[in-house]
Kinemage of the C-alpha trace (Angstrom):
@kinemage 1
@onewidth
@group {chain A} dominant
@subgroup {mainchain}
@vectorlist {calphas} color= white
{ca met a 1} P 23.592 -1.750 10.124
{ca asn a 2} L 25.786 -2.507 7.049
{ca val a 3} L 23.480 -2.520 4.006
{ca arg a 4} L 24.993 -4.443 1.016
{ca phe a 5} L 22.022 -4.056 -1.397
{ca thr a 6} L 23.553 -3.809 -4.878
{ca pro a 7} L 21.647 -2.750 -8.004
{ca ser a 8} L 21.956 -6.301 -9.427
{ca arg a 9} L 20.364 -7.591 -6.227
{ca arg a 10} L 17.641 -4.999 -6.450
{ca arg a 11} L 16.830 -6.066 -10.001
{ca ala a 12} L 16.769 -9.742 -8.966
{ca ala a 13} L 14.456 -8.874 -6.108
{ca phe a 14} L 12.013 -6.917 -8.379
{ca val a 15} L 11.977 -9.695 -10.961
{ca leu a 16} L 11.187 -12.176 -8.137
{ca leu a 17} L 8.279 -10.047 -6.851
{ca ala a 18} L 6.973 -9.515 -10.406
{ca ile a 19} L 6.802 -13.373 -10.715
{ca val a 20} L 5.002 -13.569 -7.477
{ca phe a 21} L 2.387 -11.090 -8.556
{ca ala a 22} L 1.941 -12.713 -11.929
{ca ala a 23} L 1.027 -15.943 -10.077
{ca ala a 24} L -1.128 -14.073 -7.622
{ca val a 25} L -3.403 -12.686 -10.218
{ca ala a 26} L -3.419 -15.558 -12.624
{ca gly a 27} L -6.563 -17.068 -13.985
{ca pro a 28} L -10.046 -15.928 -13.167
{ca ala a 29} L -8.729 -13.824 -10.294
{ca ala a 30} L -6.854 -11.578 -12.807
{ca leu a 31} L -9.288 -8.792 -12.478
{ca ala a 32} L -6.825 -6.821 -10.462
{ca ala a 33} L -4.248 -7.020 -13.246
{ca glu a 34} L -6.662 -6.049 -15.988
{ca lys a 35} L -8.439 -3.007 -14.692
{ca pro a 36} L -8.955 -0.874 -11.624
{ca val a 37} L -11.449 -2.434 -9.132
{ca leu a 38} L -12.456 0.898 -7.492
{ca lys a 39} L -14.855 3.232 -9.358
{ca lys a 40} L -15.530 6.934 -8.679
{ca gly a 41} L -17.451 7.368 -5.443
{ca asp a 42} L -16.978 3.808 -4.208
{ca arg a 43} L -16.948 2.754 -0.549
{ca leu a 44} L -13.862 0.718 0.436
{ca val a 45} L -13.640 -1.162 3.759
{ca val a 46} L -10.489 -2.883 5.209
{ca val a 47} L -11.261 -5.965 7.289
{ca gly a 48} L -9.049 -8.152 9.373
{ca asp a 49} L -7.597 -9.131 12.840
{ca ser a 50} L -5.200 -7.371 15.168
{ca ile a 51} L -2.692 -6.711 12.261
{ca thr a 52} L -5.498 -4.691 10.599
{ca glu a 53} L -6.346 -3.054 13.953
{ca gln a 54} L -2.776 -1.776 14.015
{ca lys a 55} L -4.229 0.707 11.520
{ca leu a 56} L -1.010 1.001 9.467
{ca tyr a 57} L -1.512 -0.891 6.127
{ca ser a 58} L -5.149 0.289 6.204
{ca lys a 59} L -3.872 3.945 6.705
{ca phe a 60} L -1.413 3.548 3.837
{ca ile a 61} L -4.205 2.268 1.564
{ca glu a 62} L -6.440 5.184 2.534
{ca asp a 63} L -3.548 7.588 2.079
{ca tyr a 64} L -2.993 6.261 -1.405
{ca val a 65} L -6.632 6.450 -2.613
{ca thr a 66} L -7.010 9.858 -0.943
{ca val a 67} L -3.978 11.700 -2.442
{ca cys a 68} L -2.678 9.603 -5.279
{ca thr a 69} L -5.998 9.025 -6.912
{ca pro a 70} L -8.182 11.934 -5.561
{ca gly a 71} L -10.440 11.947 -8.612
{ca leu a 72} L -11.988 8.656 -7.544
{ca asp a 73} L -13.410 10.270 -4.394
{ca ile a 74} L -13.174 6.997 -2.414
{ca trp a 75} L -14.850 6.703 1.062
{ca thr a 76} L -12.827 4.368 3.332
{ca tyr a 77} L -13.285 2.666 6.655
{ca gln a 78} L -11.263 0.059 8.693
{ca leu a 79} L -12.795 -2.765 10.703
{ca gly a 80} L -9.883 -4.484 12.273
{ca trp a 81} L -10.510 -6.571 15.445
{ca ser a 82} L -7.680 -8.035 17.583
{ca gly a 83} L -7.653 -11.778 17.997
{ca glu a 84} L -10.298 -12.321 15.318
{ca thr a 85} L -10.528 -15.306 12.946
{ca ala a 86} L -12.443 -15.496 9.724
{ca gly a 87} L -15.100 -17.561 11.638
{ca gly a 88} L -15.246 -14.870 14.283
{ca phe a 89} L -15.927 -12.141 11.647
{ca leu a 90} L -19.032 -14.078 10.594
{ca asn a 91} L -20.527 -13.135 13.954
{ca arg a 92} L -20.285 -9.338 13.040
{ca ile a 93} L -20.529 -9.172 9.262
{ca lys a 94} L -24.173 -8.141 9.300
{ca arg a 95} L -23.668 -5.727 12.197
{ca asp a 96} L -20.429 -3.961 11.321
{ca leu a 97} L -19.776 -4.459 7.639
{ca leu a 98} L -22.936 -4.797 5.516
{ca pro a 99} L -24.577 -1.508 6.967
{ca leu a 100} L -21.690 0.395 5.519
{ca lys a 101} L -22.827 -0.572 2.081
{ca pro a 102} L -19.332 -1.337 0.764
{ca asn a 103} L -18.483 -1.668 -2.906
{ca val a 104} L -15.126 -3.154 -2.275
{ca val a 105} L -13.708 -4.925 0.871
{ca thr a 106} L -10.164 -6.150 1.482
{ca phe a 107} L -9.826 -9.206 3.817
{ca cys a 108} L -6.759 -10.373 5.726
{ca tyr a 109} L -7.461 -13.304 7.939
{ca gly a 110} L -5.488 -16.549 8.682
{ca met a 111} L -2.942 -15.472 11.251
{ca asn a 112} L -5.167 -16.541 14.115
{ca asp a 113} L -7.098 -19.248 12.074
{ca gly a 114} L -4.007 -21.380 11.839
{ca gly a 115} L -3.746 -21.756 15.658
{ca tyr a 116} L -0.088 -21.044 15.633
{ca arg a 117} L 0.713 -24.725 14.997
{ca arg a 118} L 1.489 -27.192 12.268
{ca tyr a 119} L -1.235 -27.298 9.456
{ca glu a 120} L -3.969 -29.856 9.802
{ca glu a 121} L -6.820 -30.450 7.344
{ca ala a 122} L -9.335 -29.619 10.101
{ca ile a 123} L -7.685 -26.074 10.320
{ca gly a 124} L -7.900 -25.623 6.616
{ca gln a 125} L -11.566 -26.816 6.325
{ca arg a 126} L -12.702 -24.322 9.135
{ca tyr a 127} L -10.928 -21.515 7.415
{ca arg a 128} L -12.191 -22.464 3.960
{ca asn a 129} L -15.733 -22.750 5.159
{ca ala a 130} L -15.666 -19.350 6.893
{ca met a 131} L -13.929 -17.536 4.018
{ca thr a 132} L -16.336 -19.062 1.532
{ca ile a 133} L -19.346 -17.808 3.458
{ca ile a 134} L -17.847 -14.354 3.737
{ca val a 135} L -17.056 -14.051 0.006
{ca asn a 136} L -20.542 -15.357 -0.857
{ca asp a 137} L -22.125 -12.775 1.413
{ca leu a 138} L -20.204 -10.032 -0.204
{ca lys a 139} L -21.157 -11.286 -3.702
{ca ala a 140} L -24.763 -11.337 -2.585
{ca ala a 141} L -24.439 -7.701 -1.496
{ca gly a 142} L -23.018 -6.763 -4.884
{ca ala a 143} L -19.529 -6.005 -3.515
{ca val a 144} L -16.070 -7.049 -4.710
{ca ala a 145} L -13.906 -8.981 -2.020
{ca ile a 146} L -10.211 -8.520 -2.320
{ca ile a 147} L -9.076 -11.770 -0.717
{ca gly a 148} L -5.787 -11.412 0.951
{ca ser a 149} L -3.742 -14.356 2.127
{ca pro a 150} L -2.343 -14.247 5.681
{ca gly a 151} L 0.969 -12.670 5.931
{ca cys a 152} L 4.073 -14.223 7.662
{ca val a 153} L 5.591 -14.716 11.020
{ca asp a 154} L 9.140 -13.274 11.256
{ca leu a 155} L 12.021 -15.617 10.575
{ca asn a 156} L 13.997 -14.198 13.486
{ca thr a 157} L 11.724 -12.748 16.097
{ca tyr a 158} L 8.918 -15.333 16.155
{ca arg a 159} L 9.521 -17.885 18.914
{ca thr a 160} L 12.317 -20.076 17.384
{ca pro a 161} L 13.482 -20.421 13.695
{ca ala a 162} L 11.979 -23.873 13.601
{ca asp a 163} L 8.593 -22.671 14.892
{ca ala a 164} L 8.662 -19.816 12.256
{ca lys a 165} L 9.337 -22.396 9.493
{ca val a 166} L 6.447 -24.587 10.685
{ca tyr a 167} L 3.940 -21.741 11.086
{ca asn a 168} L 4.845 -20.048 7.772
{ca glu a 169} L 4.127 -23.329 6.092
{ca thr a 170} L 0.661 -23.366 7.766
{ca leu a 171} L 0.009 -19.787 6.621
{ca ser a 172} L 1.157 -20.645 3.064
{ca gln a 173} L -1.431 -23.537 3.086
{ca leu a 174} L -4.209 -21.037 4.228
{ca gly a 175} L -3.083 -18.689 1.564
{ca glu a 176} L -3.623 -21.374 -1.136
{ca ile a 177} L -7.131 -21.815 0.153
{ca asp a 178} L -7.601 -18.109 -0.309
{ca arg a 179} L -6.275 -18.264 -3.803
{ca gln a 180} L -8.697 -21.088 -4.680
{ca ile a 181} L -11.676 -19.297 -3.167
{ca ala a 182} L -10.806 -16.144 -5.158
{ca lys a 183} L -10.476 -18.183 -8.300
{ca asp a 184} L -13.820 -19.874 -7.778
{ca ala a 185} L -15.580 -16.614 -6.953
{ca gly a 186} L -13.917 -14.624 -9.723
{ca met a 187} L -12.527 -12.173 -7.137
{ca pro a 188} L -9.016 -10.651 -6.937
{ca phe a 189} L -6.400 -12.305 -4.705
{ca ala a 190} L -3.665 -10.479 -2.898
{ca asp a 191} L -0.799 -12.899 -2.007
{ca leu a 192} L 0.526 -11.076 0.953
{ca his a 193} L 2.308 -14.221 2.271
{ca ala a 194} L 4.480 -14.776 -0.788
{ca val a 195} L 5.457 -11.020 -1.094
{ca met a 196} L 6.242 -10.548 2.586
{ca tyr a 197} L 8.185 -13.782 2.811
{ca asn a 198} L 10.378 -12.945 -0.233
{ca val a 199} L 10.947 -9.343 1.013
{ca met a 200} L 11.843 -10.740 4.445
{ca lys a 201} L 14.395 -13.149 2.968
{ca ile a 202} L 15.985 -10.443 0.911
{ca thr a 203} L 16.258 -7.953 3.783
{ca glu a 204} L 17.692 -10.546 6.073
{ca ala a 205} L 20.595 -11.076 3.680
{ca asp a 206} L 21.408 -7.282 3.731
{ca tyr a 207} L 20.317 -6.041 7.143
{ca gly a 208} L 21.007 -9.134 9.194
{ca lys a 209} L 18.775 -10.803 11.811
{ca asn a 210} L 18.057 -7.567 13.754
{ca tyr a 211} L 15.878 -6.160 10.971
{ca his a 212} L 12.384 -7.675 11.390
{ca val a 213} L 9.739 -7.415 8.716
{ca cys a 214} L 6.876 -9.150 10.598
{ca gly a 215} L 7.319 -7.393 13.890
{ca arg a 216} L 9.305 -7.337 17.056
{ca asp a 217} L 6.878 -10.032 18.444
{ca gly a 218} L 7.175 -12.061 15.243
{ca val a 219} L 3.455 -11.377 14.287
{ca his a 220} L 2.652 -7.699 14.215
{ca pro a 221} L 4.728 -5.761 11.562
{ca asp a 222} L 6.036 -2.266 12.106
{ca gln a 223} L 5.681 0.331 9.307
{ca asn a 224} L 8.103 -1.512 7.034
{ca gly a 225} L 6.004 -4.635 6.833
{ca his a 226} L 2.726 -2.784 6.729
{ca leu a 227} L 3.910 -0.873 3.608
{ca val a 228} L 4.545 -4.237 1.933
{ca met a 229} L 1.045 -5.330 2.885
{ca ala a 230} L -0.413 -2.113 1.474
{ca tyr a 231} L 1.475 -2.695 -1.742
{ca ala a 232} L -0.021 -6.120 -2.169
{ca phe a 233} L -3.552 -4.869 -1.741
{ca leu a 234} L -3.057 -1.844 -3.847
{ca lys a 235} L -1.729 -4.030 -6.644
{ca ala a 236} L -4.774 -6.326 -6.250
{ca leu a 237} L -6.980 -3.295 -6.432
{ca gly a 238} L -5.606 -2.650 -9.975
{ca phe a 239} L -3.876 0.714 -9.697
{ca asn a 240} L -1.571 1.401 -12.492
{ca gly a 241} L 0.761 3.615 -10.465
{ca gln a 242} L 0.869 6.622 -12.884
{ca ile a 243} L 0.688 9.657 -10.638
{ca gly a 244} L 1.510 12.126 -13.371
{ca thr a 245} L 4.018 13.203 -16.099
{ca phe a 246} L 5.799 16.594 -16.495
{ca thr a 247} L 7.534 17.160 -19.866
{ca val a 248} L 9.882 20.097 -20.081
{ca asp a 249} L 11.338 21.403 -23.320
{ca met a 250} L 14.593 23.111 -22.727
{ca glu a 251} L 13.815 25.279 -25.790
{ca gly a 252} L 10.632 26.490 -24.225
{ca gly a 253} L 7.432 25.255 -22.713
{ca ala a 254} L 6.211 22.476 -20.472
{ca thr a 255} L 3.180 20.215 -20.140
{ca ala a 256} L 1.619 18.260 -17.278
{ca thr a 257} L -0.897 15.444 -17.155
{ca asp a 258} L -4.283 15.396 -15.326
{ca gly a 259} L -4.158 16.405 -11.730
{ca his a 260} L -1.288 18.788 -12.378
{ca lys a 261} L -1.276 22.311 -13.995
{ca val a 262} L 1.767 24.255 -15.299
{ca leu a 263} L 1.684 27.720 -13.944
{ca ser a 264} L 4.884 28.910 -15.714
{ca ala a 265} L 7.727 27.624 -17.654
{ca lys a 266} L 10.847 29.538 -18.555
{ca ala a 267} L 14.542 28.559 -19.179
{ca gly a 268} L 14.217 25.062 -17.714
{ca thr a 269} L 12.357 26.311 -14.572
{ca val a 270} L 8.707 25.128 -14.319
{ca glu a 271} L 6.205 26.052 -11.633
{ca ile a 272} L 3.472 23.569 -11.163
{ca glu a 273} L 0.242 23.249 -9.132
{ca ser a 274} L -0.635 19.691 -8.192
{ca arg a 275} L -3.919 18.328 -6.836
{ca arg a 276} L -2.606 14.727 -7.093
{ca tyr a 277} L 0.325 13.837 -4.722
{ca pro a 278} L 2.964 11.041 -4.997
{ca phe a 279} L 3.041 8.743 -1.987
{ca cys a 280} L 5.647 9.860 0.457
{ca phe a 281} L 7.906 8.000 2.840
{ca tyr a 282} L 9.397 8.770 6.218
{ca gly a 283} L 11.912 7.501 8.807
{ca asp a 284} L 15.690 7.058 9.100
{ca gly a 285} L 16.037 4.462 6.307
{ca gln a 286} L 17.252 1.677 8.515
{ca ser a 287} L 14.617 1.129 11.269
{ca pro a 288} L 11.903 -1.413 10.866
{ca asn a 289} L 9.561 1.331 12.041
{ca ser a 290} L 10.300 3.338 8.860
{ca thr a 291} L 8.763 3.163 5.463
{ca arg a 292} L 11.980 4.270 3.859
{ca ser a 293} L 13.999 1.423 5.071
{ca ile a 294} L 12.031 -1.194 3.180
{ca leu a 295} L 11.809 0.733 -0.094
{ca pro a 296} L 14.792 -0.717 -1.947
{ca tyr a 297} L 13.524 -4.261 -1.482
{ca phe a 298} L 10.205 -4.161 -3.382
{ca pro a 299} L 8.971 -2.069 -6.361
{ca phe a 300} L 6.399 0.155 -4.568
{ca asn a 301} L 7.669 3.316 -6.474
{ca asp a 302} L 8.103 1.390 -9.842
{ca asp a 303} L 4.586 -0.110 -9.731
{ca leu a 304} L 2.443 2.364 -7.797
{ca asn a 305} L 4.194 5.727 -7.460
{ca arg a 306} L 5.512 7.074 -10.799
{ca leu a 307} L 5.662 10.907 -10.943
{ca thr a 308} L 7.681 11.234 -14.148
{ca leu a 309} L 9.917 14.041 -15.380
{ca ile a 310} L 10.831 14.089 -18.983
{ca val a 311} L 13.311 16.617 -20.340
{ca arg a 312} L 13.603 17.424 -24.089
{ca asn a 313} L 16.309 19.174 -26.025
{ca leu a 314} L 18.939 19.118 -23.383
{ca lys a 315} L 22.093 20.383 -24.959
{ca thr a 316} L 24.584 18.986 -22.529
{ca glu a 317} L 25.438 15.439 -21.403
{ca asn a 318} L 24.231 16.029 -17.853
{ca ala a 319} L 21.828 18.345 -16.016
{ca lys a 320} L 21.144 19.173 -12.424
{ca val a 321} L 17.558 18.778 -11.353
{ca thr a 322} L 16.343 20.733 -8.319
{ca trp a 323} L 13.053 19.848 -6.763
{ca gly a 324} L 12.209 21.460 -3.497
{ca lys a 325} L 15.351 21.706 -1.352
{ca glu a 326} L 17.125 18.722 -3.040
{ca ser a 327} L 19.226 18.637 -6.187
{ca lys a 328} L 20.544 15.547 -8.167
{ca asn a 329} L 22.455 15.138 -11.417
{ca phe a 330} L 21.081 13.005 -14.241
{ca ser a 331} L 22.283 12.095 -17.753
{ca arg a 332} L 20.621 13.547 -20.762
{ca glu a 333} L 19.683 10.017 -21.832
{ca lys a 334} L 18.027 9.296 -18.557
{ca leu a 335} L 16.115 12.513 -18.537
{ca ala a 336} L 14.992 12.037 -22.065
{ca lys a 337} L 13.489 8.563 -21.079
{ca gly a 338} L 12.078 10.045 -17.838
{ca ile a 339} L 13.022 9.902 -14.188
{ca asn a 340} L 10.676 9.084 -11.391
{ca leu a 341} L 10.681 12.092 -9.104
{ca ala a 342} L 8.975 10.268 -6.304
{ca ala a 343} L 11.699 7.622 -6.165
{ca glu a 344} L 14.629 10.064 -6.723
{ca phe a 345} L 13.576 12.719 -4.129
{ca leu a 346} L 12.263 11.155 -1.093
{ca asp a 347} L 12.242 14.537 0.633
{ca asn a 348} L 10.175 16.547 -1.741
{ca pro a 349} L 7.628 19.451 -1.933
{ca phe a 350} L 4.823 17.041 -1.159
{ca ser a 351} L 6.293 15.577 2.091
{ca asp a 352} L 4.657 18.060 4.495
{ca ala a 353} L 1.315 18.137 2.802
{ca phe a 354} L 1.208 14.249 2.610
{ca lys a 355} L 1.975 14.010 6.340
{ca lys a 356} L -0.903 16.271 7.242
{ca val a 357} L -3.267 13.890 5.311
{ca asp a 358} L -1.592 10.892 6.888
{ca asp a 359} L -2.186 12.352 10.319
{ca ala a 360} L -5.839 13.112 9.556
{ca val a 361} L -6.402 9.583 8.280
{ca ala a 362} L -4.749 8.154 11.413
{ca glu a 363} L -7.004 10.193 13.668
{ca lys a 364} L -10.200 9.099 11.685
{ca glu a 365} L -9.208 5.357 11.699
{ca ala a 366} L -8.556 5.445 15.409
{ca leu a 367} L -12.121 6.634 16.051
{ca glu a 368} L -13.404 3.737 13.795
{ca thr a 369} L -12.063 1.187 16.159
{ca ile a 370} L -14.108 2.945 19.000
{ca leu a 371} L -17.165 2.894 16.770
{ca ile a 372} L -17.223 -0.793 16.243
{ca lys a 373} L -15.980 -1.891 19.728
{ca asp a 374} L -17.695 0.393 22.216
{ca pro a 375} L -21.071 -1.140 23.156
{ca lys a 376} L -22.465 2.037 24.672
{ca thr a 377} L -25.149 3.611 22.357
{ca ala a 378} L -24.372 7.153 23.642
{ca val a 379} L -20.783 6.821 22.815
{ca lys a 380} L -21.575 5.494 19.319
{ca val a 381} L -23.889 8.342 18.573
{ca ser a 382} L -21.328 10.940 19.703
{ca ala a 383} L -18.482 9.138 17.896
{ca ala a 384} L -20.509 8.862 14.694
{ca ala a 385} L -20.928 12.604 14.632
{ca arg a 386} L -17.275 13.084 15.265
{ca his a 387} L -16.457 10.523 12.514
{ca glu a 388} L -18.189 12.546 9.935
{ca ala a 389} L -16.185 15.556 10.958
{ca leu a 390} L -12.918 13.608 10.719
{ca val a 391} L -13.915 12.333 7.130
{ca ala a 392} L -14.332 15.985 6.137
{ca ala a 393} L -11.008 16.884 7.865
{ca val a 394} L -9.208 14.202 5.702
{ca arg a 395} L -10.701 15.692 2.587
{ca ala a 396} L -9.899 19.261 3.660
{ca ala a 397} L -6.247 18.279 4.275
{ca val a 398} L -5.844 17.498 0.547
{ca val a 399} L -4.872 20.890 -0.772
{ca pro a 400} L -3.125 21.845 -3.994
{ca val a 401} L 0.606 21.887 -3.860
{ca lys a 402} L 2.638 24.414 -5.672
{ca his a 403} L 6.267 23.369 -6.502
{ca thr a 404} L 9.066 24.222 -8.814
{ca ile a 405} L 11.318 21.946 -10.948
{ca ala a 406} L 14.524 23.594 -12.130
{ca ile a 407} L 16.798 21.964 -14.744
{ca glu a 408} L 20.263 23.389 -15.220
{ca glu a 409} L 22.559 22.178 -18.018
{ca glu a 410} L 25.890 21.054 -16.664
{ca lys a 411} L 28.763 22.056 -18.926
């Protein structure tokens, strides 16, 4: 692949996505933009069809609330079901969702509701009726519904380009129904369709037609598309993205914000212990089945993953910053304003610890599919006990990370 993504194109892409999100949270549904939705100790459930049952965007959301905001102590569960529609979920909302006593629920339906054909008013009305009942049931239970629009079908891998155009128009119509339901109910709205579509158009211009955002089959995204979906939901959940700030004075001393503790600071070298992790990314940087490959095309790090290093009283024009095994050079001006360590150092001291949490979350969510789908009571009882152990294993995987930042003045 020959990536041609320039800084100017990146800025244009980020401005475009900022406009998309401004529209997505406008009006009464602006709760997500004003304050965090989740409160300490809340129970968060992720609901949807086969795209949810892939357990990728749900895993990324759970990773985020587990390590990026550990102080919230959020309990998380996924309830994806392949082939499901919003109307189909109504048949199990009282069995599978309400007994979990959720405080916040994310919904992502519409992909199957559209029937994979051109939009008709009857399609929209069925979807509107089902989603309205779902949201009303959640309101009656005292929970917040994060209403996600359906995503997209891929421009290049879904059937034919003409079919993709037609069905994306259908999905867009269903998304507008979601937007209106959210507005009427005063609930947050996550515009997955608009964000995914715009990211898909931008990546196509740079990567070409072989880089799919919405999946090899045109419907089910790989890790790249799921990271975009998680981003949309995390934004709708109201996270401000500030993971922490380290301020280093080259004349002596250093400070760190909550979730981090300075252990020592001397001559530009600072040792820190962190209980709060930045979100970490993996993969070769070009494969659709990689979270790194999609990063330059939307502002995940800018909006949700800011671990900032500020350097004061640097006497030279430039300095080398070493964090973990990686080193990079930055100007004095940039360091004084602050650099985002999470964006600048994709391989960093948190990468291994984050992966252990990610693996633990994946194992837990895999069992959740068994818990809701296996009709055998004996299996459910056994799996329920196992689930409690896996919940504990996720929490146990979040351990303090000790790391060192070294700043060397470049003469």
